[in-house]
N, C-alpha and C positions, 0 to 999 in steps of 0.2 A: 504493500500500500504506500510505503514511503518512498519507493524507488531506490532504496539503498542496497547496493550490491554487497557491501561488507556485512550488513545485517542479515541478508539472505544466506551468505556463506556461513555465518555463525549458526543460523537456524538449521541449515543442512548438516552442519557438524553435529548438532545436538540430535538430529534424526539418526545420524550415524551411530551415536552413542546408544540410542535405543535399539538400533539394529544389532549392534554388538551384544547387547544384553539379551536380545531374543535368541541369538545364536547359542549363548551359554545355556539356554533352557533345555537344549537336547541332553546336556549332561545331567541336569536335575532329573530328567526322566529315567536315566540309567542308574541313579544313586540307589534307588530302592528296588530295582528289578532283580529278579533271580539271575544268577550268572548265566544260565542257559537261555535267558530271554532278554539279555541286556541290549543287544543290537536291535531286536524287534521293538522294544519299548522306545529306544532312542529314535528309531526310524519313523515311528508314528508322529513324533513331534516335527521331524523334518518334513514329513508328508503334509502336515497341516499347513505348511507354508504355501502349498499348491493353491489353496483357496485364496490367500491374499495376493499371490502373484498373478492369478487370473482376474480377480475382481479389481485389484488396485488400478491397473492401467485403464480400466473402463469407467473410472469415477470422474472423469473430466466433465462429462455432460451433467451428471447429478450435482457435481460440485459447482458448476456454473449456475444451476438453479438455486442452490443454497446461497451462493454469492449474491444473486439478484435479490433474494429476500432480505439479506442482511445489508444490502447496498454497498457491496464490496466489489473490487475488480474481479472480472470473470475467473481468472486463474487462481485467485485466492481461495475459492471455494474448496478446491481439493485439499488445501492445507488445513482448512477448518475441519473437514471430515477426518483427515488423518490425525489431527490433534485430539478430536473427540474419541476416536478409536483407541489411540494410545493411552489416553486418560482412563478409559473404561478397562483396558487390559491391566493397567497398573492397579486399579481398585480391586479387580477380581483376584489378582495375584496376592495383593496385600491381605485381602480378607479371607481367602480360601486356601492358599498354599501353606497350610499350617497342619502339623509341625513341619518345619523346614526339612526337605528331603535329605540334604547333606547332613544335618545335625542328627536326624534319626538314623541315617546309615552309619554314622560314627558310633552311636549308642549300640546298634546291633553288632557292629564289628567288635566293640569292647566286650559286649556280653558273650559273644562267641569265643573270644580269646581267653576269658577268665579261667575256664576249666582246664585249659591247656597248660601243661607243665613243662613242655619241651623247651629247652634252652634256646633253640634256633628261633622258635616263634617269639619268645620273650625278647630276644635280641633284636629281631626285626621290629617289634613294637617299640622298643626303646629308641631304635634308630629313627623310626618314623616320627615319634614324638619329638625327638631332638630336632629333626629337620623342620617339623611344624613350628617349633618355637623359634627357630632361626628365620622361618619365613615371615615372621612379624616384622623383621627388619627390612625385608624386601622379597616379596613373593616371586618376583622374576628370577632372582638369584637362586632361591630355593627350588623353583621349577627347573631351571637349567641344571642345577646340581643333581636332581633326581633323574633327569633325562640322560645325563652322562653315565649314571650308574645302572640304569635299567634299559637294556637293549630293546625290549619289546615296546616300551614306552617311547623310546627314541625313534623306532621304526614308524610308529603311529604318527609321531610328530612330523617326520620327513614326508610321509605319505600325504598328509593333509596339506602341508605347505606346498608341495609340488603340485598336487591336484588343483588347489585354488589358483596357483600361478598359471598353470597350463590353461585352465578354464578361462580365467580373466583375460589373458593375452589373446586367445583365439576368438572369444566371444566379442571382445571390443572391436576387433578388426574385420570380422565377418561382414557386418552391414556395410562397411566402407568398400570392401572388395566386391560385394554383390551390387552395390550402387554403381561402381565403376564398370561392371559388366552389363549394366542396363536394367537391373531388376527394379521393379516399382516398390514404393514404400509398403504397399500391401503385402507383397511377397516377402519383403524383409521382415515385416511384422509377424507373418505366419511362421517364418523360419525361427525367429527368436522365441515365439510361443512354443514351438516344437522343442527348442533347447530347454526352456523352463520345464516342459513336460518331462523331459529326460532327467532333469535335475531332481525333481521332487515327487512326481506322480508314482514312481515305482519304488519309492523308499521302503515301504513295508515289505515288499517282495525281497528287496536287497537285505533288509534286516533279518527276515526269516532265513534267507540263504546263509547269511553270516553266522547265525546261531546254529545252523545245521552242519555246515562244512567247516566252520572256523573263521575267525576274523582275519587271520593271516592270508589264507587262500583267497578270500573275497577281495581283500585289498589288492592283491597281486592281479586278480582278474580285472580289477578296475584299470590297472596299467595297460593290460592287453587291449581293453576297450579304447583307451586313449590312443594307442598306436593305430588301431583300425580307423578311428575317427580322423586322425591326422592324415592318414593315407587317402581316405575318401575326399576330404576337403582339399588336399593338395592336388589330387588328380581331377577334381571336379570343376576346374576353371571353366566358367561359362555354363556349367550344368547345374541348374537350380536344384534338381532332385538329389544329386550327390552331395551338394553343400548342405542341404536340409538334413540328409541322413547323417552327414559328418557332425553337424552341430547337435543333433539329437543324441548321438553316441557320446559326444563331448560331455553333455549334461549327465548321461547315464554313468560314464566313467567317474565323473565327479561324485555322483551319488554313492557308487561302490566304495570309493576312497574315503568319503566323509563318514558314512555310516559305520563301515568296518573300522576305520581308523579311530573314530571317537569312542566306540565301544572298547576297542583294544587299549586305548589310552586310559580309560576309566578302570578297566580290569587290571592293568599293570601298575596302578598308582594307589597307594594307601589313601583312605578317606581323608586323613588329616592333611594330606598334601594336594588333594585334587584341585581346589580352587586356584592355587598358584600355578600348577602345571597346566591346567586347562586354559587359564587366562593367558599364560605365556604362549601356549600353542596357537590360540586364536589370534593373539596380537601378531605373532610372526607370520601366520597364515595370511592375514589381511595386509600387513605392511609389504611383504615380499610380492604378493599378488598385485598390489598397487604399483610397485616399481615395475613389475613385468608388464602390466597393462600400459604404463607410460612409455616403456621401451618398445612395445610392439609396433607402434606407428612408424618410428624411424627404421626399425628392422624390416618391416614390410616394404617400406619405400626403397630399401637397399636390395633385398633379396626376393621380394615379391611375396604373395600370399602363400604360395606353395613352399617357399623357403621358410616362412614363419611357422608353418605347420611342421616342417621337418625339425626345426629348432625346438618346438614344443615337444615333439615326440622324443627328442634326445634327452629332455629333462626328466623323463621317467626312468632313465637308466640307473640313476643312483638308488631309486627305490628297489629295482630288480636286483641290483648288486647287494643291497642291504638284506633283502630277502634270502639270497643265497647264503650270506654270512649267518643269518639266524638259523637256517636249516642245517648248516654244517655244525653249528654250536650245540645242537640238540644231542 
């Protein structure tokens, strides 16, 4: 309303904070889930994002109606609706998400540990408690310390960071490449919708698969899907169908990696350390993806869209190498 770009940037920054908080909610779903259903519980929360991702872009016209009633600029209506929705979500969480899932999970973990007299279990508990105390001075340092000591947690960390970076880089540049090839905005919109469908709609299926065959194999399967996606998009220059298929698989590979990686991270991290480790992972995931998306433009200008996809496919190699290392360590 004021025409202030700095104020708009600050507002969008705060929306980003809300989005980051929403991403953490998937871990809350896993805190109280039985170990054999952790990925499925987490995936349902990820799947619920499908509703918002489909409805959200279509709120422009209803928002314009709201803006007209409130005598606001046309585009301000969508922000009014978003503000109301986020306020309602905050009230619902504050009123009904009690007791806190993480605190309850810690209580259950302590109760399960009390009858145990094994020295190894007691030592692990003491170490976790010690690290949790140290995390008060800096959860990022405590999280990184745990990731250095726990290979499975580190694998989950690398998997999610790479997946988010690959997804962000390719998704950002696909509309540009399609527009250069003459695709209409409608076709580009349908392609992005297909990508969002791959990201979120099949999450429960991915979660069930991860619980059935294991988090590690599911995460690796996501890397294979990424490679197939990059191949289709790279070879589909001028072919809308192949690019659509590639971007759908890009979203599906991200879903495999995020669901399996998040469940694996929770499983490999003591309850006392989870907030620091999970927050550190999501921070790294988003920061590295933002850098990757920023570099994607100059990189595509240099080596083309096919080259960008090849570079993205190469990024999954560290995950595959890490997987081989974990298998050999068993």
